[in-house]
ROZAZA-582109 format. One line per field, with one value per residue: residue number from 1; residue in one letter; x, y, z of N, C-alpha, C in turn. Coordinates in Angstrom, 2 decimals, decimal comma. Example, Ala and Ser with C-alpha at 12.3 -4.5 7.8 and 13.67 -1.06 7.14 Angstrom:
2
resi	c(1 / 2)
resn	c(A / S)
nX	c(13,19 / 12,85)
nY	c(-5,69 / -2,25)
nZ	c(7,80 / 7,08)
caX	c(12,30 / 13,67)
caY	c(-4,50 / -1,06)
caZ	c(7,80 / 7,14)
cX	c(13,20 / 12,90)
cY	c(-3,30 / 0,03)
cZ	c(7,80 / 7,87)
# end
This chain:
206
resi	c(1 / 2 / 3 / 4 / 5 / 6 / 7 / 8 / 9 / 10 / 11 / 12 / 13 / 14 / 15 / 16 / 17 / 18 / 19 / 20 / 21 / 22 / 23 / 24 / 25 / 26 / 27 / 28 / 29 / 30 / 31 / 32 / 33 / 34 / 35 / 36 / 37 / 38 / 39 / 40 / 41 / 42 / 43 / 44 / 45 / 46 / 47 / 48 / 49 / 50 / 51 / 52 / 53 / 54 / 55 / 56 / 57 / 58 / 59 / 60 / 61 / 62 / 63 / 64 / 65 / 66 / 67 / 68 / 69 / 70 / 71 / 72 / 73 / 74 / 75 / 76 / 77 / 78 / 79 / 80 / 81 / 82 / 83 / 84 / 85 / 86 / 87 / 88 / 89 / 90 / 91 / 92 / 93 / 94 / 95 / 96 / 97 / 98 / 99 / 100 / 101 / 102 / 103 / 104 / 105 / 106 / 107 / 108 / 109 / 110 / 111 / 112 / 113 / 114 / 115 / 116 / 117 / 118 / 119 / 120 / 121 / 122 / 123 / 124 / 125 / 126 / 127 / 128 / 129 / 130 / 131 / 132 / 133 / 134 / 135 / 136 / 137 / 138 / 139 / 140 / 141 / 142 / 143 / 144 / 145 / 146 / 147 / 148 / 149 / 150 / 151 / 152 / 153 / 154 / 155 / 156 / 157 / 158 / 159 / 160 / 161 / 162 / 163 / 164 / 165 / 166 / 167 / 168 / 169 / 170 / 171 / 172 / 173 / 174 / 175 / 176 / 177 / 178 / 179 / 180 / 181 / 182 / 183 / 184 / 185 / 186 / 187 / 188 / 189 / 190 / 191 / 192 / 193 / 194 / 195 / 196 / 197 / 198 / 199 / 200 / 201 / 202 / 203 / 204 / 205 / 206)
resn	c(M / R / I / I / L / T / G / C / T / G / F / I / G / G / E / V / L / E / Q / C / L / Q / N / P / S / I / T / S / I / F / A / L / S / R / R / T / L / D / P / A / T / T / S / N / P / K / L / K / V / A / I / V / N / D / F / V / N / Y / S / D / E / V / L / R / N / V / A / G / V / D / A / C / I / W / V / H / F / D / Y / T / L / A / A / A / K / A / F / H / Q / A / S / G / A / A / E / D / G / K / K / L / R / F / I / Y / L / S / G / A / A / V / E / R / D / Q / N / K / S / L / W / L / M / Q / E / Q / R / K / M / R / G / Q / V / E / N / E / L / I / T / Y / A / E / V / H / R / D / S / F / E / T / Y / V / I / R / P / A / F / V / L / A / K / E / T / S / L / V / N / T / L / K / S / L / A / P / S / V / K / V / D / V / L / A / M / I / M / V / D / T / A / L / R / G / S / K / D / Q / I / M / E / N / G / V / I / K / Q / A / K / V)
nX	c(59,56 / 56,74 / 55,29 / 53,79 / 53,01 / 52,75 / 52,08 / 53,08 / 52,74 / 54,21 / 57,18 / 59,29 / 58,06 / 57,46 / 60,11 / 60,82 / 58,92 / 59,83 / 62,32 / 61,49 / 60,19 / 62,24 / 63,76 / 64,82 / 64,28 / 61,90 / 58,82 / 56,11 / 54,08 / 51,83 / 50,26 / 49,00 / 47,09 / 45,96 / 45,58 / 45,40 / 47,98 / 50,65 / 49,90 / 52,04 / 53,52 / 51,71 / 51,38 / 53,26 / 53,50 / 54,18 / 52,95 / 50,20 / 47,55 / 45,54 / 43,02 / 42,61 / 40,75 / 40,18 / 42,23 / 41,94 / 39,85 / 39,79 / 38,81 / 37,34 / 38,35 / 40,86 / 42,12 / 42,19 / 44,13 / 46,33 / 46,85 / 49,46 / 51,58 / 54,84 / 56,25 / 55,80 / 56,13 / 55,84 / 55,02 / 53,77 / 51,92 / 49,88 / 47,59 / 49,18 / 49,60 / 46,98 / 47,05 / 49,31 / 48,25 / 46,10 / 47,14 / 49,03 / 47,22 / 45,70 / 47,73 / 48,41 / 50,63 / 51,16 / 49,85 / 51,22 / 53,69 / 55,53 / 57,09 / 55,75 / 57,16 / 57,47 / 58,14 / 58,73 / 58,51 / 59,92 / 61,23 / 64,00 / 65,13 / 62,97 / 61,04 / 60,61 / 59,94 / 57,25 / 56,84 / 58,63 / 59,80 / 59,95 / 61,66 / 61,44 / 59,01 / 57,45 / 54,89 / 54,69 / 57,16 / 56,76 / 54,49 / 55,18 / 57,06 / 55,39 / 54,01 / 56,14 / 56,62 / 54,36 / 54,44 / 56,72 / 56,14 / 54,00 / 55,28 / 56,97 / 55,04 / 54,03 / 56,13 / 56,66 / 55,62 / 55,67 / 57,54 / 59,20 / 60,75 / 62,32 / 62,85 / 64,74 / 65,33 / 66,95 / 67,02 / 65,62 / 66,97 / 66,84 / 67,85 / 69,26 / 72,08 / 72,32 / 72,54 / 71,02 / 70,51 / 73,06 / 73,66 / 71,83 / 72,85 / 74,62 / 73,75 / 72,39 / 71,47 / 70,04 / 70,20 / 67,28 / 67,27 / 69,10 / 68,01 / 65,55 / 66,60 / 67,80 / 65,30 / 63,97 / 65,83 / 65,84 / 63,28 / 63,49 / 65,55 / 65,75 / 67,33 / 70,11 / 69,74 / 66,99 / 66,02 / 66,96 / 69,11 / 69,76 / 72,57 / 73,36 / 71,85 / 72,81 / 75,41 / 75,23 / 76,01 / 74,59)
nY	c(170,64 / 168,43 / 165,76 / 162,56 / 160,14 / 156,84 / 154,29 / 155,34 / 154,99 / 152,81 / 150,92 / 151,19 / 153,22 / 155,32 / 156,17 / 157,08 / 159,14 / 160,83 / 161,73 / 163,05 / 165,28 / 166,54 / 167,28 / 169,99 / 170,56 / 169,28 / 170,48 / 169,94 / 167,33 / 164,82 / 162,62 / 159,37 / 157,29 / 154,53 / 154,73 / 157,20 / 159,66 / 160,54 / 163,32 / 165,13 / 164,97 / 165,47 / 168,14 / 169,53 / 171,88 / 171,19 / 168,92 / 166,99 / 164,97 / 162,30 / 160,10 / 156,98 / 154,24 / 152,77 / 151,76 / 151,54 / 152,96 / 156,39 / 159,36 / 162,28 / 164,43 / 163,55 / 163,16 / 165,75 / 166,86 / 165,62 / 166,69 / 168,40 / 167,25 / 165,96 / 163,53 / 160,23 / 158,22 / 154,95 / 152,90 / 150,33 / 147,30 / 146,55 / 147,21 / 148,84 / 149,45 / 150,61 / 152,73 / 154,12 / 154,80 / 156,40 / 158,48 / 159,48 / 160,43 / 162,28 / 164,02 / 165,84 / 165,84 / 165,23 / 167,22 / 169,39 / 169,15 / 167,68 / 165,09 / 162,55 / 161,09 / 157,80 / 155,93 / 152,65 / 150,39 / 147,43 / 144,24 / 142,03 / 139,34 / 139,13 / 137,90 / 138,44 / 136,94 / 135,38 / 132,70 / 131,20 / 128,59 / 128,43 / 127,59 / 128,70 / 130,59 / 131,29 / 132,42 / 135,10 / 136,22 / 136,25 / 137,63 / 140,36 / 140,74 / 140,69 / 143,09 / 145,04 / 144,49 / 145,42 / 148,18 / 149,03 / 148,59 / 150,40 / 152,89 / 152,78 / 153,01 / 155,57 / 157,44 / 160,12 / 161,39 / 159,92 / 158,20 / 155,36 / 153,81 / 150,99 / 149,80 / 147,47 / 146,31 / 143,97 / 142,33 / 144,66 / 146,59 / 148,16 / 151,40 / 151,77 / 150,54 / 147,32 / 143,86 / 142,07 / 143,22 / 143,26 / 140,68 / 140,03 / 141,66 / 140,11 / 138,70 / 139,59 / 142,88 / 146,09 / 149,17 / 151,04 / 153,80 / 154,29 / 153,01 / 154,66 / 157,19 / 156,80 / 156,20 / 158,74 / 160,37 / 159,40 / 160,04 / 162,74 / 163,23 / 161,16 / 158,39 / 156,67 / 154,10 / 152,02 / 149,86 / 149,11 / 147,23 / 145,45 / 145,72 / 148,00 / 149,89 / 149,88 / 150,79 / 153,23 / 156,67 / 159,59)
nZ	c(9,47 / 9,05 / 10,68 / 10,69 / 13,26 / 14,49 / 17,03 / 19,34 / 21,93 / 22,67 / 23,10 / 21,16 / 19,67 / 21,44 / 22,09 / 19,64 / 19,48 / 21,59 / 20,49 / 18,30 / 19,32 / 20,58 / 18,44 / 16,56 / 13,88 / 13,28 / 13,24 / 13,75 / 14,98 / 14,27 / 16,12 / 15,92 / 17,96 / 19,85 / 22,52 / 25,29 / 25,85 / 28,04 / 29,88 / 30,51 / 28,14 / 26,09 / 26,66 / 25,14 / 22,76 / 19,89 / 19,51 / 18,32 / 19,15 / 17,95 / 18,85 / 17,63 / 16,61 / 14,38 / 11,95 / 9,25 / 7,97 / 8,05 / 9,81 / 8,68 / 10,08 / 11,02 / 8,57 / 7,59 / 9,23 / 8,29 / 5,93 / 4,20 / 5,43 / 5,80 / 6,16 / 7,25 / 10,07 / 10,65 / 13,04 / 13,62 / 13,38 / 11,56 / 8,92 / 6,92 / 4,28 / 3,61 / 5,28 / 4,13 / 1,63 / 2,18 / 3,68 / 1,71 / -0,24 / 1,28 / 2,10 / -0,05 / -1,53 / -4,20 / -5,52 / -4,61 / -5,69 / -4,04 / -2,21 / -0,12 / 2,41 / 3,69 / 6,39 / 7,35 / 9,99 / 9,86 / 10,30 / 11,20 / 9,27 / 7,63 / 5,00 / 1,46 / -0,67 / -1,39 / -2,15 / -1,13 / 1,01 / 4,54 / 7,65 / 10,20 / 11,84 / 9,66 / 8,71 / 9,88 / 9,03 / 6,31 / 5,97 / 6,86 / 4,84 / 2,73 / 3,19 / 2,89 / -0,03 / -1,02 / -0,34 / -1,48 / -4,20 / -4,36 / -4,06 / -6,35 / -8,42 / -7,71 / -7,81 / -8,13 / -6,05 / -3,68 / -1,48 / 0,00 / 2,89 / 4,37 / 7,56 / 9,31 / 12,05 / 14,35 / 17,61 / 19,65 / 21,92 / 25,44 / 26,09 / 28,39 / 30,06 / 31,14 / 32,80 / 31,48 / 28,91 / 28,17 / 27,78 / 25,81 / 23,61 / 22,70 / 20,58 / 17,14 / 17,33 / 18,33 / 20,02 / 21,40 / 21,20 / 19,22 / 17,04 / 16,82 / 16,23 / 13,73 / 12,41 / 12,56 / 11,37 / 8,79 / 8,10 / 7,96 / 6,02 / 4,25 / 2,64 / 1,15 / 1,05 / 0,54 / 1,93 / 5,06 / 6,82 / 10,15 / 10,70 / 9,15 / 10,50 / 13,04 / 12,71 / 11,72 / 11,54 / 12,67)
caX	c(58,90 / 55,69 / 55,33 / 52,79 / 53,53 / 52,05 / 52,77 / 53,94 / 52,75 / 55,06 / 58,62 / 60,09 / 57,29 / 57,70 / 61,54 / 60,63 / 58,17 / 60,64 / 63,23 / 60,87 / 59,86 / 63,52 / 64,45 / 64,25 / 63,82 / 60,57 / 57,98 / 54,84 / 53,99 / 50,50 / 50,36 / 47,75 / 47,15 / 44,74 / 45,35 / 45,75 / 49,27 / 50,80 / 49,66 / 53,25 / 53,91 / 50,79 / 51,34 / 54,16 / 52,79 / 54,57 / 52,28 / 48,61 / 47,20 / 44,14 / 42,69 / 42,10 / 40,50 / 40,15 / 43,47 / 41,62 / 39,13 / 40,19 / 37,77 / 37,58 / 39,15 / 42,25 / 42,70 / 42,57 / 45,43 / 47,25 / 47,03 / 50,58 / 52,60 / 56,06 / 56,62 / 55,05 / 56,90 / 54,78 / 55,47 / 52,51 / 52,06 / 48,68 / 47,07 / 50,25 / 49,26 / 45,89 / 47,50 / 50,07 / 47,47 / 45,25 / 48,03 / 49,40 / 46,22 / 45,39 / 48,76 / 48,44 / 51,90 / 51,09 / 49,35 / 52,11 / 54,87 / 56,37 / 57,06 / 55,43 / 58,22 / 56,89 / 59,08 / 58,03 / 59,39 / 59,70 / 62,09 / 65,08 / 64,84 / 61,76 / 61,12 / 59,70 / 59,71 / 56,16 / 56,86 / 59,82 / 59,56 / 60,82 / 61,54 / 60,95 / 58,21 / 57,06 / 53,77 / 55,13 / 58,27 / 56,19 / 53,34 / 55,87 / 57,67 / 54,41 / 53,88 / 57,34 / 56,52 / 53,19 / 54,88 / 57,75 / 55,45 / 53,18 / 56,18 / 57,30 / 53,89 / 53,79 / 57,46 / 56,93 / 55,04 / 55,71 / 58,73 / 59,16 / 61,98 / 62,08 / 63,86 / 64,71 / 66,08 / 66,90 / 66,43 / 65,70 / 67,41 / 66,55 / 68,93 / 70,02 / 72,90 / 72,10 / 73,09 / 70,06 / 70,78 / 74,52 / 73,62 / 70,95 / 73,53 / 75,70 / 72,95 / 72,23 / 70,61 / 70,45 / 69,61 / 66,14 / 67,49 / 69,81 / 66,86 / 64,73 / 67,47 / 67,77 / 64,04 / 63,92 / 66,75 / 65,39 / 62,15 / 63,95 / 66,55 / 65,70 / 68,51 / 70,57 / 69,32 / 65,61 / 65,95 / 68,16 / 69,19 / 70,25 / 73,97 / 73,40 / 71,14 / 73,60 / 76,65 / 74,99 / 76,36 / 73,77)
caY	c(169,45 / 167,97 / 164,20 / 161,69 / 159,04 / 155,82 / 153,48 / 156,34 / 154,52 / 151,55 / 150,83 / 151,99 / 154,49 / 156,19 / 156,74 / 158,00 / 160,50 / 161,87 / 162,46 / 164,03 / 166,40 / 167,19 / 167,70 / 171,40 / 170,48 / 168,86 / 171,53 / 169,49 / 165,96 / 164,35 / 161,18 / 158,48 / 156,44 / 153,91 / 155,18 / 158,50 / 159,80 / 161,14 / 164,82 / 165,79 / 164,82 / 166,12 / 169,59 / 170,12 / 172,48 / 170,61 / 167,63 / 166,95 / 163,49 / 161,84 / 158,81 / 156,27 / 152,78 / 152,26 / 152,18 / 151,31 / 154,19 / 157,59 / 160,28 / 163,62 / 165,19 / 162,97 / 163,34 / 167,21 / 167,14 / 164,94 / 167,66 / 169,13 / 166,52 / 165,75 / 162,28 / 159,39 / 156,98 / 153,83 / 152,03 / 149,56 / 146,02 / 146,13 / 148,22 / 149,68 / 150,02 / 151,39 / 154,14 / 154,89 / 155,29 / 157,38 / 159,64 / 159,98 / 161,31 / 163,53 / 164,92 / 166,82 / 165,86 / 165,00 / 168,57 / 170,35 / 168,74 / 167,07 / 163,71 / 161,97 / 159,99 / 156,96 / 155,02 / 151,45 / 149,56 / 145,95 / 143,43 / 141,18 / 137,98 / 139,16 / 137,25 / 139,03 / 135,92 / 134,71 / 131,27 / 130,51 / 127,76 / 128,77 / 126,72 / 129,29 / 131,91 / 131,46 / 133,30 / 136,27 / 136,71 / 136,48 / 138,77 / 141,46 / 140,79 / 141,10 / 144,47 / 145,53 / 144,43 / 146,42 / 149,59 / 149,39 / 148,70 / 151,64 / 153,94 / 152,83 / 153,53 / 156,95 / 157,72 / 161,58 / 162,07 / 159,12 / 157,15 / 154,58 / 153,25 / 149,96 / 149,58 / 146,09 / 145,90 / 142,68 / 142,52 / 145,95 / 146,61 / 149,31 / 152,30 / 151,70 / 149,42 / 146,25 / 142,68 / 141,44 / 143,86 / 142,89 / 139,32 / 140,07 / 142,26 / 139,08 / 138,37 / 140,79 / 143,77 / 147,57 / 149,94 / 151,62 / 155,24 / 154,31 / 152,77 / 155,89 / 158,18 / 156,42 / 156,50 / 160,17 / 160,99 / 159,00 / 160,83 / 164,16 / 163,47 / 160,08 / 157,54 / 156,07 / 152,63 / 151,78 / 148,90 / 149,23 / 145,96 / 145,86 / 146,16 / 149,38 / 150,69 / 150,04 / 151,38 / 154,55 / 157,80 / 160,60)
caZ	c(8,84 / 9,76 / 10,66 / 11,35 / 13,87 / 15,09 / 17,95 / 20,25 / 23,44 / 22,83 / 23,59 / 20,21 / 19,14 / 22,51 / 21,90 / 18,36 / 19,62 / 22,39 / 19,79 / 17,40 / 20,17 / 20,80 / 17,16 / 16,19 / 12,40 / 13,37 / 13,83 / 14,06 / 15,09 / 14,43 / 16,51 / 15,97 / 19,11 / 20,38 / 23,88 / 25,63 / 26,18 / 29,20 / 29,86 / 30,33 / 26,88 / 25,21 / 26,68 / 24,24 / 21,51 / 18,74 / 19,42 / 18,34 / 19,20 / 17,61 / 19,33 / 16,45 / 16,79 / 13,20 / 11,03 / 7,90 / 7,53 / 8,82 / 9,90 / 7,92 / 10,94 / 10,95 / 7,16 / 7,43 / 9,92 / 7,38 / 4,74 / 4,19 / 6,19 / 4,86 / 6,34 / 8,23 / 10,67 / 10,95 / 14,09 / 13,82 / 12,71 / 10,75 / 7,91 / 6,57 / 2,94 / 3,80 / 5,85 / 3,18 / 0,49 / 2,83 / 3,94 / 0,49 / -0,87 / 2,02 / 2,24 / -1,03 / -1,94 / -5,62 / -5,98 / -4,18 / -6,30 / -3,04 / -1,96 / 1,20 / 2,88 / 4,60 / 7,08 / 7,85 / 10,87 / 9,60 / 11,15 / 10,70 / 8,66 / 6,86 / 3,71 / 0,54 / -1,56 / -0,87 / -2,60 / -0,43 / 2,27 / 5,72 / 8,77 / 11,33 / 11,96 / 8,24 / 8,50 / 10,40 / 8,24 / 4,92 / 6,21 / 6,79 / 3,60 / 1,81 / 3,42 / 2,21 / -1,35 / -1,45 / -0,06 / -2,64 / -5,47 / -4,34 / -4,22 / -7,78 / -9,24 / -7,38 / -7,58 / -8,13 / -4,92 / -2,56 / -1,26 / 1,17 / 3,41 / 5,31 / 8,60 / 9,59 / 13,26 / 14,97 / 18,76 / 20,12 / 23,33 / 26,04 / 25,88 / 29,59 / 30,30 / 32,19 / 32,46 / 30,46 / 27,65 / 27,72 / 27,18 / 24,50 / 22,68 / 21,95 / 19,30 / 16,43 / 18,20 / 18,34 / 21,14 / 20,97 / 20,97 / 17,89 / 16,09 / 16,71 / 15,72 / 12,36 / 11,78 / 12,55 / 10,40 / 7,52 / 7,88 / 7,66 / 4,90 / 3,29 / 2,75 / -0,11 / 1,18 / 0,66 / 2,95 / 6,05 / 7,75 / 11,34 / 10,66 / 8,69 / 11,51 / 14,37 / 12,46 / 11,14 / 12,28 / 12,35)
cX	c(57,90 / 55,55 / 54,13 / 53,58 / 52,64 / 52,80 / 53,49 / 53,68 / 53,47 / 56,40 / 59,48 / 59,35 / 57,40 / 59,05 / 61,37 / 59,99 / 59,05 / 61,74 / 62,76 / 60,61 / 61,10 / 64,08 / 63,89 / 63,77 / 62,43 / 59,56 / 56,66 / 54,73 / 52,36 / 50,50 / 48,94 / 48,00 / 45,87 / 44,47 / 45,88 / 47,24 / 49,39 / 50,72 / 50,80 / 53,86 / 52,96 / 50,73 / 52,36 / 53,46 / 53,18 / 53,57 / 50,80 / 48,48 / 45,81 / 44,14 / 41,99 / 41,94 / 40,39 / 41,24 / 43,23 / 40,92 / 39,26 / 39,03 / 38,22 / 38,53 / 40,63 / 42,83 / 42,84 / 43,80 / 46,55 / 47,74 / 48,55 / 51,65 / 53,65 / 56,38 / 55,77 / 55,97 / 55,94 / 55,29 / 54,22 / 52,54 / 50,92 / 48,34 / 47,90 / 49,95 / 47,99 / 46,32 / 48,39 / 49,29 / 46,66 / 45,86 / 48,55 / 48,46 / 45,89 / 46,60 / 48,90 / 49,90 / 52,07 / 50,77 / 50,40 / 53,55 / 56,08 / 56,28 / 56,79 / 56,53 / 57,69 / 57,95 / 58,36 / 59,08 / 59,03 / 60,53 / 63,12 / 64,52 / 63,47 / 61,99 / 60,01 / 59,38 / 58,51 / 56,08 / 57,83 / 59,41 / 60,55 / 60,56 / 60,98 / 60,05 / 57,80 / 55,94 / 54,07 / 56,08 / 57,60 / 55,31 / 54,17 / 56,54 / 56,73 / 54,03 / 54,99 / 57,11 / 55,48 / 53,50 / 55,79 / 57,12 / 54,63 / 53,98 / 56,61 / 56,31 / 53,76 / 55,16 / 57,72 / 56,33 / 55,03 / 56,98 / 58,72 / 60,53 / 61,59 / 63,20 / 63,62 / 65,61 / 65,97 / 66,38 / 66,66 / 65,88 / 67,04 / 67,99 / 69,95 / 70,90 / 72,42 / 72,48 / 72,21 / 70,34 / 72,31 / 74,45 / 72,83 / 71,79 / 74,56 / 74,92 / 72,81 / 71,15 / 71,01 / 69,55 / 68,40 / 66,42 / 68,18 / 68,73 / 66,04 / 65,43 / 67,50 / 66,37 / 63,68 / 64,64 / 66,32 / 64,12 / 62,51 / 64,77 / 66,46 / 66,98 / 68,83 / 70,06 / 67,82 / 65,35 / 67,18 / 68,12 / 69,84 / 71,62 / 74,13 / 72,84 / 72,12 / 74,92 / 76,49 / 75,49 / 75,41 / 74,13)
cY	c(169,00 / 166,41 / 163,62 / 160,58 / 158,17 / 155,08 / 154,18 / 155,90 / 153,36 / 151,90 / 151,62 / 153,22 / 155,53 / 156,87 / 157,66 / 159,38 / 161,50 / 162,32 / 163,32 / 165,34 / 167,20 / 167,79 / 169,08 / 171,44 / 170,05 / 169,90 / 171,06 / 167,93 / 165,62 / 162,84 / 160,52 / 157,44 / 155,88 / 154,29 / 156,64 / 158,44 / 160,68 / 162,69 / 165,69 / 165,91 / 165,48 / 167,64 / 170,18 / 170,60 / 172,02 / 169,37 / 167,70 / 165,47 / 163,37 / 160,34 / 158,00 / 154,81 / 152,10 / 152,63 / 151,83 / 152,55 / 155,42 / 158,59 / 161,46 / 164,44 / 164,83 / 163,42 / 164,96 / 167,49 / 166,45 / 165,89 / 168,48 / 168,51 / 166,14 / 164,21 / 161,53 / 158,34 / 156,12 / 152,85 / 151,12 / 148,39 / 145,90 / 147,46 / 149,20 / 150,28 / 150,76 / 152,70 / 154,86 / 155,49 / 156,48 / 158,75 / 160,24 / 160,88 / 162,53 / 164,59 / 166,02 / 166,78 / 165,74 / 166,45 / 169,55 / 170,08 / 168,23 / 165,54 / 163,34 / 160,83 / 159,12 / 155,95 / 153,95 / 150,71 / 148,17 / 145,15 / 142,56 / 139,90 / 137,95 / 138,59 / 137,90 / 138,14 / 135,03 / 133,11 / 130,46 / 129,72 / 128,18 / 127,89 / 127,43 / 130,54 / 132,29 / 132,58 / 134,75 / 136,94 / 137,04 / 137,53 / 140,16 / 141,83 / 141,17 / 142,70 / 145,37 / 145,60 / 145,42 / 147,88 / 149,95 / 149,46 / 149,92 / 152,85 / 153,88 / 153,35 / 155,10 / 157,68 / 159,39 / 162,15 / 161,20 / 158,31 / 156,55 / 153,91 / 152,23 / 149,75 / 148,12 / 145,78 / 144,46 / 142,81 / 144,00 / 146,02 / 148,11 / 150,21 / 152,29 / 150,41 / 148,42 / 144,81 / 141,85 / 141,96 / 143,54 / 141,53 / 139,33 / 140,80 / 141,33 / 138,65 / 139,63 / 141,69 / 145,32 / 148,28 / 150,80 / 153,06 / 155,27 / 154,12 / 153,97 / 156,93 / 157,93 / 156,63 / 157,91 / 160,82 / 160,59 / 159,75 / 162,33 / 164,23 / 162,22 / 159,30 / 157,05 / 154,66 / 152,56 / 150,88 / 148,86 / 148,04 / 146,40 / 146,34 / 147,57 / 150,42 / 150,94 / 150,70 / 152,82 / 155,64 / 159,01 / 161,78)
cZ	c(9,85 / 9,55 / 11,20 / 12,02 / 14,53 / 16,17 / 19,09 / 21,67 / 23,58 / 23,07 / 22,47 / 19,85 / 20,17 / 22,46 / 20,72 / 18,66 / 20,59 / 21,55 / 18,77 / 18,16 / 20,53 / 19,63 / 16,55 / 14,64 / 12,26 / 14,06 / 14,30 / 13,96 / 15,28 / 14,77 / 16,53 / 17,03 / 19,43 / 21,91 / 24,11 / 26,00 / 27,56 / 29,12 / 29,80 / 28,87 / 25,96 / 25,39 / 25,74 / 22,94 / 20,22 / 18,43 / 19,37 / 18,26 / 18,93 / 18,21 / 18,13 / 16,74 / 15,46 / 12,12 / 9,65 / 7,29 / 8,45 / 8,63 / 8,93 / 8,71 / 10,86 / 9,62 / 6,96 / 8,08 / 9,01 / 6,31 / 5,09 / 4,90 / 5,15 / 4,96 / 7,35 / 8,77 / 11,20 / 11,72 / 14,48 / 13,04 / 11,63 / 9,82 / 7,40 / 5,34 / 2,89 / 4,36 / 4,73 / 2,01 / 1,01 / 3,04 / 2,73 / -0,13 / -0,02 / 2,24 / 1,19 / -1,68 / -3,48 / -6,15 / -5,71 / -4,82 / -5,14 / -2,99 / -0,50 / 1,47 / 3,85 / 5,00 / 7,63 / 8,66 / 10,63 / 10,70 / 10,50 / 10,25 / 7,99 / 5,47 / 2,58 / -0,40 / -0,94 / -1,21 / -1,80 / 0,91 / 3,34 / 6,91 / 9,92 / 11,03 / 10,43 / 8,06 / 8,83 / 9,50 / 6,72 / 4,94 / 6,08 / 5,48 / 2,43 / 1,97 / 2,65 / 0,73 / -1,78 / -1,34 / -1,14 / -3,94 / -5,64 / -4,73 / -5,74 / -8,77 / -8,93 / -7,08 / -7,62 / -6,96 / -3,65 / -2,76 / 0,02 / 1,69 / 4,51 / 6,21 / 9,13 / 10,85 / 13,59 / 16,34 / 19,07 / 21,54 / 23,96 / 25,96 / 27,24 / 29,73 / 31,46 / 31,77 / 31,28 / 28,98 / 27,24 / 27,15 / 25,91 / 23,31 / 22,10 / 20,61 / 18,58 / 17,14 / 17,87 / 19,43 / 20,52 / 20,56 / 19,52 / 16,77 / 15,84 / 15,99 / 14,13 / 11,70 / 11,58 / 11,50 / 8,84 / 7,17 / 7,45 / 6,33 / 3,96 / 3,49 / 1,29 / -0,10 / 1,31 / 1,77 / 3,78 / 7,07 / 9,06 / 11,43 / 10,14 / 9,77 / 12,56 / 14,01 / 12,04 / 12,05 / 11,85 / 13,07)
# end
């Protein structure tokens, strides 16, 4: 399987990248990053990295590398629908009779109802909810060649055990390696759940 990955220099995306590199079912990873990666990582022959500063308008070279990909794991806060449309078209999924699988990292307590009044973090929760709405609508319109899955973790904890993590785990949370595992597995196999809440993520056995 060939995968596109974003956010790979961050806490969550870095763990996703590590698991993709270790997974024998993933043969190729095309990472889009604003910053250069560690040479020890980029030396892996499965990985190709493109430095991208504009996540709305993609160069011809980037889009050529998207051709034939099977899935995208989007660990990025902005320009999600623009990426989904660009990658869907460039992947050639519609022409090949395949589906591009798009995994979107959202968050807990996201609100898809744009008319609902919220007491806390209204703008951020509705913004992510609107992204979810757009992706799901796009998937419905292009159901023969595009599918999307939404991952909604609560607090994301480091995989190492510590006093801070133990205290944080008293609230709804999930360890970063478990979250990454679910995202990679969903990219590989899909899921019966289009939207996965924290409880589902935490309890899943892969």
